[in-house]
C-alpha positions as CSV (number, residue, x, y, z in Angstrom):
1,M,0.0,0.0,0.0
2,L,1.4,3.4,-1.0
3,T,2.1,5.7,2.0
4,K,3.9,9.0,2.4
5,R,6.9,9.3,4.7
6,E,6.2,12.7,6.3
7,D,9.5,12.9,8.3
8,V,11.6,13.2,5.2
9,R,12.0,15.6,2.3
10,N,14.4,15.0,-0.7
11,V,15.3,18.1,-2.6
12,A,17.9,19.2,-5.2
13,I,19.3,22.7,-5.5
14,I,19.6,23.6,-9.2
15,A,20.7,26.8,-10.9
16,H,22.9,28.4,-13.5
17,V,26.6,28.5,-12.7
18,D,27.5,31.1,-10.0
19,H,24.0,31.9,-8.9
20,G,24.8,30.9,-5.3
21,K,23.6,27.3,-4.9
22,T,26.6,26.2,-2.8
23,T,26.6,29.3,-0.6
24,L,22.9,28.7,0.0
25,V,23.5,25.1,1.1
26,D,26.2,26.5,3.5
27,Q,23.6,28.7,5.2
28,L,21.0,25.9,5.5
29,L,23.7,23.8,7.1
30,R,24.8,26.5,9.5
31,Q,21.2,27.5,10.5
32,S,20.1,23.9,11.1
33,G,22.7,23.5,13.8
34,V,25.0,21.1,11.8
35,F,28.1,23.1,13.0
36,R,29.0,23.8,16.6
37,A,28.6,27.5,17.7
38,N,32.4,27.9,17.9
39,Q,33.3,25.8,14.9
40,E,35.3,27.5,12.2
41,V,33.7,26.7,8.8
42,V,35.1,27.6,5.4
43,D,32.8,29.2,2.8
44,R,31.3,26.9,0.2
45,V,31.9,23.9,2.5
46,M,30.2,21.6,0.0
47,D,32.9,22.3,-2.7
48,S,35.4,20.0,-1.1
49,N,37.5,19.5,-4.2
50,A,40.5,21.9,-4.5
51,I,39.7,22.7,-8.1
52,E,36.1,23.5,-7.2
53,R,37.2,25.9,-4.5
54,E,39.7,27.7,-6.7
55,R,37.4,28.1,-9.7
56,G,34.3,28.8,-7.7
57,I,32.3,26.1,-9.5
58,T,30.7,22.9,-8.4
59,I,31.8,19.9,-10.5
60,L,30.3,16.9,-8.7
61,S,26.9,16.7,-7.1
62,K,27.1,16.4,-3.3
63,N,24.7,14.9,-0.7
64,T,24.0,16.4,2.7
65,A,21.1,16.4,5.2
66,V,19.7,18.9,7.7
67,N,17.0,18.6,10.3
68,Y,14.2,21.1,10.6
69,K,11.4,20.8,13.2
70,G,11.9,17.0,13.3
71,I,11.9,16.6,9.5
72,K,15.0,15.3,7.8
73,I,15.8,17.3,4.6
74,N,18.1,15.5,2.2
75,I,19.8,18.1,0.0
76,V,21.7,17.5,-3.2
77,D,23.9,20.4,-4.4
78,T,24.3,20.1,-8.2
79,P,26.7,21.6,-10.7
80,G,25.6,24.7,-12.7
81,H,28.0,24.4,-15.6
82,A,26.8,22.9,-18.9
83,D,29.8,20.5,-19.1
84,F,28.6,18.8,-15.9
85,G,25.0,18.5,-17.0
86,G,25.2,14.7,-16.8
87,E,25.4,15.1,-13.0
88,V,22.2,17.1,-12.9
89,E,20.2,14.7,-15.0
90,R,21.0,11.8,-12.7
91,V,20.4,13.3,-9.3
92,L,16.9,14.6,-10.2
93,K,15.8,10.9,-10.1
94,M,16.8,10.9,-6.4
95,V,14.6,13.8,-5.2
96,N,10.9,14.7,-4.9
97,G,11.3,18.4,-5.8
98,V,13.8,21.2,-6.5
99,V,14.8,24.6,-5.3
100,L,15.6,26.7,-8.3
101,V,18.1,29.5,-7.4
102,V,18.0,32.5,-9.7
103,D,20.3,35.6,-9.4
104,A,18.3,38.7,-8.6
105,F,20.3,40.7,-11.1
106,E,21.1,38.3,-13.9
107,G,17.7,36.5,-13.9
108,P,17.2,33.2,-15.7
109,M,20.3,32.2,-17.8
110,P,21.0,29.4,-20.3
111,Q,21.8,26.8,-17.7
112,T,18.7,27.8,-15.7
113,R,16.7,26.8,-18.7
114,F,18.5,23.5,-19.0
115,V,18.2,22.4,-15.4
116,L,14.7,23.6,-15.0
117,S,13.6,21.8,-18.2
118,K,15.0,18.6,-16.8
119,A,13.1,19.1,-13.5
120,L,9.8,20.0,-15.2
121,A,10.0,17.0,-17.5
122,L,10.2,14.7,-14.5
123,D,7.1,16.5,-13.1
124,L,9.0,17.8,-10.0
125,P,7.5,20.6,-7.9
126,V,9.6,23.8,-7.8
127,V,10.5,26.3,-5.1
128,V,12.0,29.4,-6.7
129,C,14.7,31.2,-4.6
130,V,15.6,34.6,-6.0
131,N,19.1,35.0,-4.5
132,K,21.5,37.9,-4.1
133,I,18.7,40.5,-3.4
134,D,21.4,42.5,-1.5
135,R,23.2,43.2,-4.8
136,P,23.1,47.0,-5.5
137,E,21.7,46.5,-9.0
138,A,19.2,43.7,-7.9
139,R,15.8,43.7,-9.7
140,P,13.9,40.9,-7.9
141,E,10.4,41.7,-9.1
142,A,11.5,41.7,-12.8
143,V,13.3,38.4,-12.2
144,V,10.1,36.8,-10.8
145,D,8.3,37.7,-14.0
146,E,11.2,36.4,-16.2
147,T,11.2,33.1,-14.3
148,L,7.5,32.7,-14.7
149,E,7.8,33.4,-18.4
150,L,10.6,30.8,-18.7
151,M,8.4,28.2,-16.9
152,M,5.5,28.8,-19.3
153,D,7.9,28.7,-22.2
154,L,9.1,25.3,-21.0
155,G,5.5,23.9,-20.8
156,A,5.3,23.8,-17.0
157,S,2.0,22.5,-15.6
158,D,-0.4,24.9,-13.7
159,E,0.7,23.3,-10.4
160,Q,4.4,23.9,-11.2
161,I,3.8,27.5,-12.2
162,D,1.8,28.1,-9.0
163,C,5.0,27.7,-6.9
164,P,6.3,29.7,-3.9
165,F,8.9,32.4,-4.5
166,V,11.3,33.1,-1.7
167,F,13.7,36.1,-1.8
168,A,17.1,35.5,-0.2
169,S,20.7,36.5,0.4
170,A,22.7,33.4,0.9
171,K,25.7,35.5,1.8
172,G,23.7,37.6,4.3
173,G,22.1,34.4,5.7
174,Y,18.4,35.4,5.4
175,A,15.3,34.6,3.3
176,I,12.0,36.5,3.1
177,N,8.6,35.9,1.5
178,H,8.0,39.5,0.7
179,L,10.6,42.2,-0.1
180,D,9.5,44.4,2.9
181,D,9.7,41.6,5.5
182,P,12.3,41.8,8.2
183,R,15.5,40.0,7.2
184,V,16.3,37.6,10.0
185,N,17.2,34.0,9.0
186,M,16.6,31.2,6.5
187,Q,13.4,30.0,8.1
188,P,11.1,31.1,5.2
189,L,13.1,28.9,2.8
190,F,13.0,25.9,5.2
191,E,9.2,26.4,5.5
192,A,8.7,26.6,1.7
193,I,10.7,23.3,1.3
194,V,8.7,21.5,4.0
195,N,5.3,22.7,2.9
196,H,5.7,22.6,-0.9
197,I,8.1,19.7,-1.6
198,P,6.1,16.5,-1.2
199,A,7.1,13.8,1.1
200,P,8.5,10.7,-0.6
201,E,5.8,8.1,-1.5
202,G,6.1,4.4,-1.8
203,D,5.2,1.0,-0.3
204,P,7.4,0.3,2.8
205,E,6.1,-3.3,2.8
206,A,6.8,-4.1,-0.9
207,P,10.0,-5.8,-2.1
208,L,13.1,-3.5,-2.1
209,Q,13.7,-1.1,-5.1
210,L,16.6,1.4,-4.9
211,L,17.8,3.2,-8.0
212,V,21.5,4.2,-8.0
213,S,21.7,7.8,-9.2
214,T,25.3,8.7,-8.2
215,I,28.5,6.8,-7.7
216,D,31.2,7.8,-5.3
217,Y,34.6,6.1,-4.9
218,N,37.3,5.8,-2.3
219,D,40.4,3.6,-2.0
220,Y,39.2,1.9,1.2
221,V,35.7,0.6,0.2
222,G,35.8,1.0,-3.6
223,R,32.6,2.0,-5.4
224,V,29.8,3.5,-3.3
225,G,26.3,3.6,-4.8
226,I,24.0,6.5,-3.7
227,G,20.2,6.6,-4.4
228,R,16.7,6.8,-2.9
229,I,14.8,3.8,-1.7
230,S,11.6,3.8,-3.8
231,N,9.9,0.8,-2.2
232,G,10.6,-1.6,0.7
233,S,13.6,-1.4,3.0
234,I,17.2,-2.3,3.0
235,R,19.5,-3.7,5.7
236,V,23.2,-4.7,6.2
237,N,24.0,-8.3,5.0
238,Q,20.8,-8.5,2.9
239,D,21.1,-10.5,-0.3
240,V,19.9,-8.4,-3.2
241,V,19.9,-8.5,-7.1
242,L,21.4,-5.8,-9.4
243,V,19.3,-5.1,-12.5
244,N,19.4,-2.4,-15.1
245,H,16.6,-0.9,-17.2
246,H,19.0,-0.3,-20.2
247,D,20.7,-3.7,-19.9
248,P,17.9,-6.4,-19.6
249,D,20.5,-9.2,-19.3
250,K,22.1,-7.9,-16.2
251,R,21.1,-9.9,-13.1
252,E,23.8,-10.0,-10.5
253,R,23.3,-11.4,-7.0
254,V,25.2,-9.4,-4.3
255,R,25.2,-8.7,-0.6
256,I,25.0,-5.3,1.2
257,S,28.1,-5.1,3.3
258,K,27.8,-1.5,4.5
259,L,24.9,1.0,4.6
260,F,25.1,4.8,5.3
261,E,22.7,7.7,5.6
262,F,23.6,11.4,5.4
263,D,23.7,13.7,8.5
264,G,25.1,17.1,7.8
265,L,28.4,16.6,6.0
266,K,29.0,13.1,7.5
267,R,28.0,9.7,6.4
268,V,26.6,7.7,9.3
269,D,26.7,3.9,9.5
270,V,23.2,2.5,9.8
271,D,21.9,-1.1,10.1
272,S,18.8,-0.5,8.0
273,A,16.8,2.2,6.1
274,S,13.3,2.3,4.7
275,M,11.3,3.8,1.8
276,G,12.0,7.5,1.1
277,A,15.5,7.6,2.6
278,I,18.6,8.5,0.5
279,V,21.3,6.0,1.3
280,A,24.9,5.1,0.3
281,V,25.7,1.4,-0.3
282,S,29.2,-0.1,-0.4
283,G,30.6,-3.5,-0.9
284,I,29.3,-4.0,-4.5
285,A,32.3,-4.0,-6.8
286,D,30.4,-3.7,-10.1
287,I,27.7,-1.2,-9.1
288,R,26.9,1.4,-11.8
289,I,24.7,4.4,-12.3
290,G,21.3,3.4,-13.4
291,D,21.4,0.0,-11.6
292,T,18.4,-0.9,-9.5
293,I,19.1,-2.8,-6.2
294,C,16.1,-5.2,-5.8
295,S,14.9,-8.0,-3.6
296,P,15.6,-11.4,-5.3
297,E,11.9,-12.3,-5.3
298,K,10.9,-9.3,-7.5
299,P,13.8,-7.9,-9.6
300,D,12.1,-5.0,-11.3
301,A,14.4,-2.3,-12.8
302,I,13.4,1.3,-12.4
303,P,13.5,3.3,-15.7
304,F,16.5,5.6,-15.9
305,Q,17.3,8.3,-18.4
306,K,20.4,7.5,-20.5
307,I,23.3,9.8,-19.9
308,S,23.9,12.2,-22.8
309,D,26.8,11.2,-25.1
310,P,30.1,13.2,-25.1
311,T,30.6,15.8,-27.8
312,I,34.3,16.4,-27.7
313,A,37.4,14.2,-27.6
314,M,41.2,14.5,-27.2
315,D,44.1,12.1,-27.1
316,F,46.1,11.5,-23.9
317,L,49.6,10.4,-24.7
318,V,52.7,9.3,-22.9
319,N,55.0,12.3,-22.8
320,D,58.0,11.6,-25.2
321,S,59.6,15.1,-25.1
322,P,63.3,15.6,-24.3
323,F,62.2,16.7,-20.8
324,A,60.0,13.6,-20.2
325,G,60.2,12.3,-16.7
326,H,61.8,15.3,-15.1
327,D,58.7,16.4,-13.1
328,G,56.2,13.7,-13.0
329,K,55.7,10.8,-10.5
330,Y,53.5,8.8,-12.8
331,V,54.7,8.8,-16.4
332,T,54.1,5.3,-18.0
333,S,51.2,4.3,-20.2
334,R,50.0,1.9,-17.5
335,H,49.9,4.7,-14.9
336,I,48.0,7.0,-17.3
337,R,45.6,4.2,-18.4
338,D,44.8,3.1,-14.8
339,R,44.1,6.7,-13.8
340,L,41.8,7.4,-16.7
341,Y,39.8,4.2,-16.2
342,R,39.6,5.0,-12.5
343,E,37.9,8.3,-13.4
344,L,35.1,6.3,-15.0
345,N,34.2,5.1,-11.5
346,T,32.7,8.5,-10.7
347,D,32.3,10.4,-14.0
348,V,29.6,8.8,-16.1
349,S,29.8,11.5,-18.9
350,L,33.4,10.6,-19.7
351,R,34.5,7.9,-22.2
352,V,37.9,6.3,-22.3
353,E,39.0,4.1,-25.2
354,D,42.3,2.3,-26.0
355,T,43.7,3.0,-29.4
356,D,45.9,1.0,-31.7
357,S,48.9,2.5,-29.9
358,M,49.8,1.4,-26.4
359,D,50.9,5.0,-25.5
360,R,47.7,6.8,-26.6
361,F,44.2,6.9,-25.2
362,K,41.1,8.6,-26.6
363,V,39.2,10.5,-23.9
364,S,35.8,12.0,-24.7
365,G,33.7,14.4,-22.6
366,R,31.0,17.0,-22.6
367,G,33.2,20.1,-23.3
368,E,36.6,21.7,-22.9
369,L,36.0,22.5,-19.2
370,H,35.0,18.9,-18.5
371,L,38.3,17.7,-19.9
372,S,40.4,20.5,-18.5
373,V,39.3,19.7,-14.9
374,L,40.4,16.1,-15.5
375,I,43.8,17.2,-16.8
376,E,44.2,19.6,-13.9
377,S,43.3,16.9,-11.4
378,M,45.8,14.5,-12.9
379,R,48.7,16.9,-12.9
380,R,48.1,17.8,-9.3
381,E,48.3,14.1,-8.4
382,G,51.7,13.9,-10.0
383,Y,50.9,12.6,-13.5
384,E,52.9,13.6,-16.6
385,F,51.5,13.2,-20.1
386,A,50.7,15.0,-23.3
387,V,47.3,15.9,-24.8
388,S,46.2,16.7,-28.4
389,K,43.9,19.5,-29.6
390,A,40.3,18.8,-28.7
391,E,38.1,17.7,-31.7
392,V,34.4,17.3,-31.9
393,L,32.7,13.9,-32.3
394,T,30.5,13.7,-35.4
395,K,27.7,11.3,-36.3
396,T,26.4,10.1,-39.7
397,D,22.7,10.1,-40.5
398,E,20.9,7.4,-42.5
399,K,21.5,9.3,-45.8
400,G,25.2,9.5,-45.1
401,H,25.4,13.1,-44.1
402,V,27.9,14.1,-41.5
403,L,26.3,15.7,-38.4
404,E,28.2,17.7,-35.8
405,P,27.3,18.9,-32.3
406,M,25.8,22.4,-32.1
407,E,25.7,24.9,-29.2
408,L,23.6,27.8,-28.3
409,A,25.8,30.6,-27.1
410,Y,24.3,33.4,-24.9
411,I,26.6,36.3,-24.8
412,D,26.4,39.5,-22.7
413,V,28.8,42.2,-23.9
414,P,29.2,46.0,-23.4
415,D,27.5,47.7,-26.4
416,E,30.8,48.9,-27.9
417,Y,32.1,45.3,-28.4
418,T,29.1,43.8,-30.1
419,G,30.6,44.3,-33.6
420,V,33.8,42.5,-33.0
421,V,32.0,39.6,-31.3
422,I,29.5,39.2,-34.1
423,Q,32.3,39.3,-36.7
424,K,34.5,36.7,-34.9
425,L,31.6,34.2,-34.3
426,A,30.3,34.6,-37.9
427,G,33.8,33.6,-39.0
428,R,33.5,30.5,-36.9
429,K,30.2,29.5,-38.6
430,G,28.0,31.1,-35.9
431,E,24.5,32.2,-36.8
432,L,23.1,35.2,-34.9
433,K,19.6,34.1,-33.7
434,N,18.7,37.0,-31.5
435,M,20.0,40.4,-30.4
436,G,18.4,42.4,-27.6
437,E,19.1,44.9,-24.9
438,G,20.7,43.5,-21.8
439,H,21.0,45.3,-18.4
440,G,23.3,48.2,-17.6
441,G,24.7,49.1,-21.1
442,Y,25.1,45.5,-22.2
443,T,23.8,43.8,-25.3
444,R,22.5,40.2,-25.2
445,L,23.5,38.1,-28.3
446,E,22.2,34.6,-29.0
447,F,24.2,32.5,-31.5
448,R,23.7,28.9,-32.8
449,I,27.2,27.7,-33.5
450,P,29.1,24.4,-34.1
451,S,30.8,23.2,-30.9
452,R,34.1,23.2,-32.7
453,G,33.6,26.9,-33.5
454,L,33.9,27.6,-29.8
455,I,37.1,25.6,-29.4
456,G,39.8,28.2,-28.7
457,Y,37.4,31.1,-28.7
458,R,37.1,32.0,-25.0
459,G,40.6,33.6,-24.9
460,D,39.9,35.8,-27.9
461,F,36.5,36.7,-26.4
462,M,38.1,37.9,-23.2
463,T,40.6,40.0,-25.1
464,D,38.0,41.4,-27.5
465,T,35.7,42.5,-24.7
466,K,38.5,43.7,-22.3
467,G,37.4,41.0,-19.8
468,N,33.9,42.5,-19.5
469,G,32.0,39.9,-21.6
470,I,30.1,36.9,-20.3
471,I,29.6,33.8,-22.5
472,N,27.4,30.8,-21.6
473,T,26.8,27.9,-23.8
474,I,24.5,24.9,-23.9
475,F,24.4,21.8,-26.1
476,D,21.7,22.1,-28.8
477,G,21.7,18.7,-30.6
478,Y,23.3,17.7,-33.9
479,D,23.1,19.4,-37.3
480,L,24.7,19.1,-40.7
481,W,28.5,19.8,-40.9
482,K,29.0,23.5,-41.5
483,G,32.3,23.4,-43.4
484,E,35.9,24.2,-42.6
485,I,36.7,26.7,-39.8
486,S,40.0,28.5,-39.6
487,Y,40.8,28.3,-35.8
488,R,43.9,30.3,-35.4
489,K,45.1,33.3,-37.4
490,K,48.5,33.3,-35.6
491,G,51.5,31.1,-36.2
492,S,53.8,29.6,-33.6
493,I,57.3,30.7,-32.6
494,I,59.3,27.5,-32.4
495,S,62.6,26.9,-30.6
496,F,65.3,25.8,-33.1
497,E,67.6,24.1,-30.6
498,T,67.7,22.6,-27.1
499,G,69.3,24.5,-24.2
500,E,68.5,27.4,-21.9
501,A,66.8,30.6,-23.2
502,V,69.1,33.7,-22.8
503,T,68.2,37.4,-22.9
504,Y,70.0,38.0,-26.2
505,G,68.2,35.2,-28.0
506,L,64.8,36.2,-26.6
507,Y,65.4,39.9,-27.4
508,N,65.8,39.0,-31.1
509,A,62.8,36.6,-30.9
510,Q,60.4,39.0,-29.4
511,E,60.4,41.1,-32.5
512,R,58.6,38.2,-34.2
513,G,55.6,38.2,-31.8
514,T,54.6,37.5,-28.2
515,L,56.8,35.1,-26.1
516,F,55.6,32.6,-23.5
517,I,58.9,32.2,-21.8
518,G,61.6,34.3,-20.1
519,P,65.4,34.0,-19.7
520,G,66.8,31.0,-17.9
521,E,64.0,28.7,-19.0
522,P,65.0,25.4,-20.5
523,V,63.7,24.8,-24.0
524,Y,64.0,22.0,-26.6
525,A,64.0,21.9,-30.4
526,G,60.4,21.8,-31.6
527,M,59.0,23.5,-28.4
528,V,56.5,26.4,-29.1
529,I,57.8,29.4,-27.1
530,G,55.5,32.1,-28.5
531,E,53.0,33.2,-31.1
532,T,53.6,35.3,-34.2
533,G,51.4,38.1,-35.7
534,K,51.3,36.2,-39.0
535,P,49.7,32.8,-39.8
536,E,53.1,31.1,-40.6
537,D,55.2,29.4,-38.0
538,V,58.8,30.7,-37.5
539,E,61.8,29.0,-36.0
540,V,64.2,31.0,-33.7
541,N,67.3,30.3,-31.7
542,V,66.6,31.7,-28.2
543,C,69.7,29.9,-26.8
544,K,72.0,32.1,-29.0
545,T,74.5,34.3,-27.1
546,K,76.3,37.4,-28.4
547,H,79.8,36.9,-29.7
548,L,82.3,38.3,-27.2
549,S,84.9,40.8,-28.3
550,N,87.4,43.1,-26.7
551,T,85.0,46.0,-26.9
552,R,81.8,44.3,-25.8
553,S,81.2,42.2,-22.7
554,S,78.4,39.8,-22.2
555,G,77.3,42.0,-19.3
556,S,75.8,44.5,-21.8
557,D,73.0,42.0,-22.3
558,D,71.5,43.6,-19.1
559,A,70.7,46.7,-21.1
560,L,68.4,44.7,-23.5
561,R,64.8,45.3,-22.5
562,L,62.6,42.2,-22.6
563,I,58.8,42.4,-22.7
564,T,57.1,40.4,-19.9
565,P,56.2,36.9,-21.4
566,K,52.6,35.9,-21.7
567,Q,51.6,33.5,-18.9
568,M,49.3,30.8,-20.3
569,S,46.7,29.0,-18.2
570,L,45.8,25.4,-18.9
571,E,42.6,26.4,-20.7
572,Q,44.5,29.0,-22.8
573,C,47.1,26.4,-23.8
574,M,44.3,24.0,-24.8
575,D,42.7,26.7,-26.8
576,F,46.0,27.8,-28.4
577,I,47.4,24.4,-29.7
578,E,46.8,23.5,-33.3
579,T,46.2,20.0,-34.8
580,D,49.9,19.5,-35.4
581,E,50.8,20.4,-31.8
582,L,50.6,18.8,-28.4
583,L,50.4,20.2,-24.9
584,E,52.9,18.7,-22.5
585,V,51.4,18.5,-19.0
586,T,53.5,18.0,-15.9
587,P,52.9,18.8,-12.2
588,T,55.0,22.0,-12.6
589,H,55.0,22.9,-16.3
590,L,52.7,23.4,-19.3
591,R,54.7,23.3,-22.5
592,I,53.3,23.5,-26.1
593,R,55.3,21.6,-28.7
594,K,55.1,20.3,-32.2
595,K,54.1,16.7,-32.7
596,I,57.1,16.3,-34.9
597,L,60.0,17.9,-33.1
598,D,62.7,17.6,-35.8
599,S,62.6,20.6,-38.1
600,R,63.5,18.7,-41.3
601,M,61.0,15.9,-40.6
602,R,58.3,18.4,-39.9
603,K,58.9,20.2,-43.3
604,R,58.9,16.9,-45.1
605,S,55.6,15.9,-43.5
606,E,54.1,19.3,-44.5
607,I,55.2,18.7,-48.1
608,N,53.7,15.2,-48.2
609,K,50.5,16.5,-46.7
610,A,50.2,19.2,-49.4
611,N,50.9,16.8,-52.2
612,S,48.4,14.1,-51.0
């Protein structure tokens, strides 16, 4: 018999990137008494990963739980960036409703549309939290109207549109129902969640059904499956069966060795849990996202949405440069392969494939950011390797036409920069769909553009808009191949020999373009040390010293003025490299190099390519 479990609420926090989800969860944790009064707590405590904290983004969904007036509220903090949309799609199967966070100045943004459409499609009730109302330029009433328009545009039901709106400042630690209410604490948001998000419903006496929506991993217990119990109950040492909606042949008998529930930021060992609870299960080696844990007497799989396919791929290779092995702790193909396949334990949007070479692996993901986070994580762990330029994954339709992934790009730029942005994106096969007035002297541009047209564009975009532009993209299906795109208008400055860069050599080289290195830096033949103003590559000898004579001493090098070299971030390096180049990644260095290091071999290869 179906019953509601009134002492539990399961809710996901969804939003566009940087609208304040994680800070909001911080406040809910603080004000529910999870932390001691004298406990020091870092901001954005849910972003536990170092890269998440540095970049100010959430990459992996996180589970936590708070208690409010005797009701346990299980909260899932989800990523806001489009590259991690696979995380959002999964966790929505775990909850009974969502809190949609919208910035009181920016209003609904591209990713707001994406995450909200997923929630509405699953018929989940929504509580809208208009956050950052303490911003000087906040416009909360207008944002309420824009959010309602978006919900109607996405085909929300009457019940979904008739949702509570709560105004908040996660930073200030308060929520209010009306803008003129006193600003005290987060109680109005707690009340909206308890009153509007339905209690989980199921049959506690029926055979067990638990859909695994998230996988965690640690070295001690291996894979950990996290999900909500839809029916029945689960206990430690229970014999169960693993089945999967998309894999009818899967039927694996396993035993539950450990069971956890969430309490604040901790996982608490429990002996049993019943319908409606969100639990973590360990001890099942082959557990995967989308698996249903069932009682053996009734092994019914719960339907589960297939994870979206990757759209972009790059090769990860063993580093074979002259400086290979100088920095890294893990450098062999076995090390790199094991690490990439281990990433699949937690990242379901990623694909890793072996190639015909033992030293090369094809890694596919949802976007450049998705892959750059993996690269950054690996180099911090001591791995050394090389990566190729990212390329899009195409499909072929039944008529033999090549289809490529497309993106919708939403761009806010100061009015004076609209011309240059439109010109650049048109050159990358972008089609201007919409142009409207933004807020505060900004213009809102909406482009439909091939995914490959955006590879390497963000650096140009920041330069063209003097750092004042905002670009957000969202996947928009596949369309016919749009033709060749010229990515980079600038050539590379290539080191001609191996040695140490000296002031005299660099002084002569800087006339050719912008340098990436300074004096004293070790270089090798075939290493890219700068960019030229022209499309052709040039080779220079930056290890060249001045001939000494009786009248000139080497000390006169000090009078040569060098321009400060351009410091390239990981993303800028990934954007910059061409198809004939690689990025050498080590724990301490990022070096761009030609695939073929030898100058004569490189020229011969170019001639052969031109003749073929």
